[in-house]
C-alpha positions in Angstrom: -0.1 0.3 -0.2 1.2 3.4 -0.9 1.9 5.9 1.9 -0.2 8.8 1.9 2.0 12.3 0.9 3.1 14.2 4.4 1.2 17.1 4.8 2.5 20.5 4.9 2.9 22.5 8.4 0.4 24.8 6.1 -1.8 22.7 5.2 -1.9 21.0 8.6 -2.7 24.1 10.0 -5.1 25.3 7.9 -6.9 21.9 8.8 -6.9 22.4 12.4 -8.3 25.6 12.0 -10.9 24.6 10.0 -12.6 22.5 13.0 -12.0 25.2 15.9 -14.8 27.0 16.5 -14.7 30.0 19.4 -16.1 29.0 22.8 -19.5 31.0 22.9 -19.6 31.2 27.1 -19.0 34.6 28.4 -18.3 36.6 31.9 -18.5 39.7 33.0 -15.2 40.4 35.2 -13.9 43.8 37.0 -10.8 45.0 35.3 -8.5 43.5 37.5 -9.6 40.4 37.0 -9.5 40.4 33.4 -6.1 40.3 32.6 -5.2 37.3 30.0 -8.6 36.8 28.9 -10.1 37.7 25.2 -12.7 40.5 24.8 -16.2 39.0 23.8 -17.6 42.1 22.8 -16.3 45.4 21.5 -16.2 48.2 24.1 -17.2 52.1 23.1 -15.1 54.9 25.2 -17.2 56.5 27.7 -15.5 60.0 27.3 -13.1 61.5 25.3 -9.5 61.2 26.2 -8.1 63.6 26.6 -10.9 65.7 27.7 -9.5 68.8 26.6 -6.8 70.0 25.0 -3.8 70.1 27.2 -0.1 70.4 27.9 2.4 67.3 27.2 5.2 69.4 28.4 5.9 71.7 31.5 6.9 75.2 30.1 4.4 77.8 29.2 1.6 78.6 27.3 1.4 81.2 24.8 -0.3 82.4 21.6 1.7 82.4 18.6 1.3 85.9 17.0 2.9 87.1 20.0 6.3 85.0 19.8 7.0 84.9 16.2 10.3 86.0 16.9 12.9 84.2 18.9 13.4 86.4 22.2 9.9 87.9 22.8 9.3 88.9 26.2 5.8 87.9 27.9 3.9 88.8 31.0 3.2 85.7 33.1 -0.6 86.2 33.4 -1.6 83.0 35.6 -0.3 79.7 36.7 -2.3 76.2 35.8 -1.1 72.9 37.6 -2.5 70.0 36.4 -6.3 69.5 37.5 -7.0 73.4 37.5 -8.8 75.3 34.4 -7.0 78.4 33.2 -8.6 81.6 31.8 -9.0 83.5 28.4 -5.0 84.2 27.6 -4.7 88.2 26.6 -2.1 89.0 24.3 1.0 89.8 25.4 0.5 87.1 28.4 1.8 83.8 28.9 0.8 80.8 31.2 3.0 79.1 33.7 1.7 75.3 33.1 2.5 72.0 33.8 2.2 68.4 32.1 -1.3 67.5 31.8 -3.1 70.7 32.9 -5.7 72.1 30.1 -4.5 74.8 27.6 -6.2 78.1 28.4 -8.6 79.6 26.1 -6.6 82.1 24.0 -2.9 79.8 23.5 -2.4 77.7 20.8 0.9 76.7 21.9 3.3 75.3 24.7 7.0 76.4 24.7 8.6 74.1 27.0 10.8 75.5 30.4 14.2 74.4 28.7 13.0 77.0 25.9 12.6 79.6 28.4 14.4 82.1 30.3 13.8 84.6 33.5 14.8 88.4 32.3 16.9 89.5 35.2 14.7 91.1 38.0 11.6 90.6 36.3 10.2 87.1 37.9 6.8 88.1 36.4 8.3 87.8 33.0 9.4 85.0 30.6 11.8 85.4 27.8 10.6 82.9 24.8 13.7 81.7 23.1 12.3 80.1 20.0 9.2 80.8 17.9 6.9 77.8 18.2 4.6 76.4 15.8 0.5 76.3 16.4 -0.3 73.5 18.1 3.5 72.7 19.7 3.2 70.2 22.7 -0.2 70.4 22.6 -2.4 67.3 23.2 -5.8 67.5 21.2 -9.0 66.8 22.9 -10.1 63.4 21.8 -6.9 62.6 20.1 -6.6 59.2 21.8 -9.9 57.9 22.4 -13.5 59.6 21.6 -16.6 59.2 23.6 -18.7 57.1 21.6 -16.1 55.3 19.6 -14.6 51.8 19.8 -11.8 51.5 22.4 -11.2 47.7 21.8 -12.1 45.2 19.6 -14.2 41.6 20.2 -11.3 39.2 20.2 -8.7 41.6 21.5 -6.1 39.5 24.5 -6.3 41.5 27.5 -2.4 42.7 28.2 -1.7 45.4 30.9 -2.0 48.3 28.3 -5.9 46.8 26.9 -6.4 47.5 30.8 -4.7 50.8 31.1 -6.8 51.2 27.6 -10.2 50.2 29.0 -9.7 52.6 32.7 -9.0 55.2 30.7 -12.5 54.9 28.5 -14.3 54.8 32.0 -14.9 51.5 32.0 -14.8 49.3 34.9 -16.3 45.9 33.8 -15.2 43.8 30.4 -17.3 41.2 29.0 -15.0 37.9 28.7 -14.9 35.1 27.1 -14.8 32.0 29.3 -11.6 30.3 29.9 -10.9 27.7 27.4 -10.3 23.9 29.1 -7.7 21.8 28.2 -7.2 18.2 29.7 -3.6 16.9 29.1 -2.2 13.5 29.9 1.1 11.4 29.1 1.5 8.0 28.0 4.9 5.8 28.3 5.4 3.2 31.1 9.2 4.2 31.2 8.4 8.0 32.6 8.6 8.7 36.0 7.8 12.2 37.9 10.7 14.2 39.0 11.1 13.4 43.2 10.2 9.9 42.2 13.0 7.2 41.4 13.3 6.2 38.1 12.3 2.7 36.6 14.9 0.6 35.1 15.3 2.5 31.9 13.5 4.9 32.6 13.4 8.9 32.4 11.8 11.8 34.2 8.5 13.3 32.1 9.6 16.5 31.0 6.8 16.8 28.6 4.4 17.2 31.5 5.9 20.5 32.9 6.8 21.8 29.6 2.8 21.3 27.9 1.1 22.4 31.1 3.1 25.5 31.3 2.3 26.5 27.5 -1.1 25.7 28.4 -1.1 28.3 30.9 0.7 30.7 29.5 -1.9 30.9 26.6 -4.6 31.8 29.6 -6.2 28.4 29.9 -7.7 26.3 32.3 -5.2 23.2 32.5 -6.1 20.0 34.1 -3.4 17.2 34.5 -4.5 13.6 34.1 -1.0 12.4 34.9 1.0 9.6 33.8 -1.3 7.0 32.0 0.0 3.3 32.0 0.8 1.9 28.3 -2.9 0.1 28.2 -5.9 0.3 25.6 -8.2 0.3 28.8 -6.7 2.7 31.1 -6.1 5.4 27.6 -10.2 4.7 26.4 -10.6 5.7 30.4 -8.8 8.6 30.9 -10.5 10.0 27.3 -13.6 9.0 28.7 -12.9 11.5 32.0 -10.8 14.2 30.1 -13.7 14.7 27.8 -16.5 15.7 30.1 -15.4 19.3 31.3 -12.9 20.1 28.8 -13.0 21.7 25.1 -9.6 19.8 24.3 -7.5 17.0 25.4 -3.9 17.0 24.6 -1.6 14.1 24.6 2.5 13.0 24.5 3.4 9.9 23.2 1.7 6.9 22.1 1.1 8.5 18.6 3.3 6.1 16.6 2.2 2.5 15.2 4.0 0.3 17.7 2.3 -2.2 19.7 2.7 -0.3 23.2 1.0 2.5 21.2 -2.7 3.1 22.4 -3.5 6.4 21.1 -5.0 5.5 18.2 -7.0 2.8 18.7 -8.7 4.4 21.9 -9.7 7.4 20.4 -10.8 6.0 17.5 -12.9 3.4 19.9 -13.9 6.7 21.8 -14.9 9.5 18.9 -12.8 9.8 15.6 -9.1 10.1 14.8 -7.1 11.0 11.9 -3.1 10.3 12.5 -1.0 12.6 10.1 2.8 12.4 9.3 3.6 16.2 8.4 6.7 17.2 6.6 8.5 18.8 9.5 11.5 18.5 11.8 11.3 18.2 14.8 8.1 16.7 15.3 6.4 14.5 12.0 3.6 12.6 13.6 0.2 14.5 14.9 -3.4 13.1 15.6 -6.0 15.1 15.5 -9.9 13.9 16.3 -12.2 14.1 18.8 -13.6 12.2 21.9 -17.5 12.2 22.6 -18.6 13.7 25.5 -21.0 10.4 27.2 -24.0 11.5 28.5 -24.4 9.5 31.9 -28.2 9.7 31.8 -27.9 8.2 28.5 -27.0 4.7 27.9 -27.8 3.8 24.5 -25.1 3.6 21.7 -27.2 5.9 19.0 -27.2 8.6 22.2 -23.4 8.3 22.5 -23.1 8.4 18.3 -24.8 12.0 18.4 -23.5 13.2 22.3 -21.0 16.2 21.6 -17.3 16.0 21.5 -14.4 17.4 23.1 -11.3 18.0 20.6 -8.3 15.9 20.6 -4.8 16.4 19.7 -2.0 13.9 20.1 1.8 14.9 20.2 4.9 13.1 19.4 6.7 12.0 22.6 10.5 13.4 22.1 10.6 16.7 24.4 11.8 19.2 21.5 9.0 17.5 18.9 6.2 17.9 21.7 7.6 21.2 22.4 7.9 22.5 18.6 4.5 20.8 17.2 2.6 22.3 20.8 3.9 25.6 19.1 3.0 25.3 15.4 -0.4 23.8 15.7 -1.9 23.6 19.3 -1.4 26.8 20.2 -3.1 28.5 17.0 -5.7 26.1 17.8 -6.1 27.1 21.2 -6.4 30.8 19.9 -9.2 30.3 17.7 -10.9 28.6 20.0 -10.5 31.5 22.6 -11.7 33.9 19.6 -8.7 35.6 18.8 -6.6 35.6 15.5 -4.7 32.3 15.1 -2.3 31.0 12.9 1.7 31.6 13.1 2.9 34.6 14.4 5.1 36.8 11.8 8.8 35.8 11.2 11.5 38.2 10.8 14.5 38.1 8.6 17.3 37.7 10.0 20.9 37.0 9.6 22.3 33.5 10.1 25.8 33.4 11.5 26.0 29.7 11.2 26.4 26.7 8.5 23.6 24.2 8.2 24.5 22.1 5.2 22.9 19.5 5.3 19.2 20.3 3.6 16.0 18.2 5.0 13.7 17.3 2.5 11.4 18.6 5.5 10.4 21.6 6.8 12.5 22.0 9.7 12.5 24.6 12.5 16.2 25.5 14.2 16.6 26.5 17.6 18.6 29.6 17.8 19.8 32.4 19.9 20.5 35.7 18.7 23.7 37.0 19.7 25.7 40.4 20.4 26.5 41.2 17.3 22.6 40.8 15.9 22.8 37.6 13.9 21.8 34.0 15.3 23.6 31.5 16.6 22.7 27.8 16.3 22.4 25.2 19.2 25.2 22.6 18.3 22.6 19.9 18.8 19.6 20.2 17.2 18.2 16.7 18.0 14.5 16.2 19.2 15.5 14.7 22.6 17.5 17.6 23.5 15.3 19.9 25.4 17.9 22.2 26.8 18.4 23.6 22.7 14.9 25.3 23.5 15.9 26.8 27.1 19.3 27.7 25.6 17.6 29.3 22.3 15.0 32.5 21.9 13.5 31.5 19.1 13.3 29.2 15.8 14.5 29.6 12.2 11.8 28.3 9.3 13.9 26.4 7.3 11.7 25.2 4.2 12.4 22.0 2.6 15.5 21.2 0.8 17.2 24.6 2.1 20.4 24.7 3.0 21.7 27.5 5.2 25.2 29.3 5.1 26.7 32.2 7.2 25.4 35.5 5.9 22.1 34.1 4.8 19.1 35.6 6.0 16.6 33.5 7.4 13.2 33.5 8.8 13.4 34.3 12.8 10.3 33.4 15.1 10.9 34.2 18.6 9.7 31.9 21.4 8.1 35.0 23.2 5.6 35.3 19.9 4.8 31.6 19.9 3.8 31.8 23.9 1.4 34.3 24.3 
């Protein structure tokens, strides 16, 4: 039997995203509880920001008609700190003004104090040593936000700066999507948790902490179902439990076709599954499907077959493969469930300060780090089992199939910081 061709990374991602639908449930949260959540509906500003024309500098509010040449001397007629209002600025006068204070009527420019001086023996006067232009150092009413106009759009991931925008718009609460609920479990009788004695021939489970942290970094609720024994029944039972209250199940390991790899038959029995070979390195095997949410009040097979489903993505077991495939495929899928813009983040052209001459027929994602010269260094061991390459690095080079890299070539760089938020 001829093997089907491997999918490209883009083909696999497009297929995943075509199935993901944003969660519909929302909740209203106070501002300080909304960090890391996704805005469910666009919000309008309640006020103009700023509410009045104001100064962005400490200095003097003036009329440009009085200061068309440097060195003009004006009488200081008023003092306007932030939080107070000035009066009409008369010809030949200036107002001492401080950052954030409203610009008085009649003034059309602010001269910062460094460009002014006090004539000797005349404390009530100021000499303006430049010729300001109209509008200089003035922030116009509503230039940031306009009352009744959109301040933040639906689907926005709420970072500290978005919460600041909402606060400046006068908002106290926001309607946000509920958190996406993700279950994770890990297969392999060789696995032990850190702190436990290692079994003969065993290893510590690094994927558990890596993937759970990745899930949480995206603002999801993560449930850890632990290490599942290498048996079909144990795998099926864990799938049934995990499907009940979650939107997505993620596993690591067991997606190959060996006798001890039970993910494929277990998911097939409890739902449906596609097992893909993806033309990437590290990575390649990826399982995608769904597990039925069995309703305990329904006992017949027809009801079970028509029950709702929980999405399933099975990742490879090698630690770097698991990490990279999460970033490339699971992260965009979760973003789509959250109602955010999905897809891979933008890559940046950067100079390779390394040689990678053994071009692969697959799309390679190389672990690299920006060096002091503004180029990229390559971790010496790109094996899918060497997780220290991801810890040492600060991003990936997206290397197309069949492409070698020589020092000085421009390559596509994706920072980890853009892949973990």
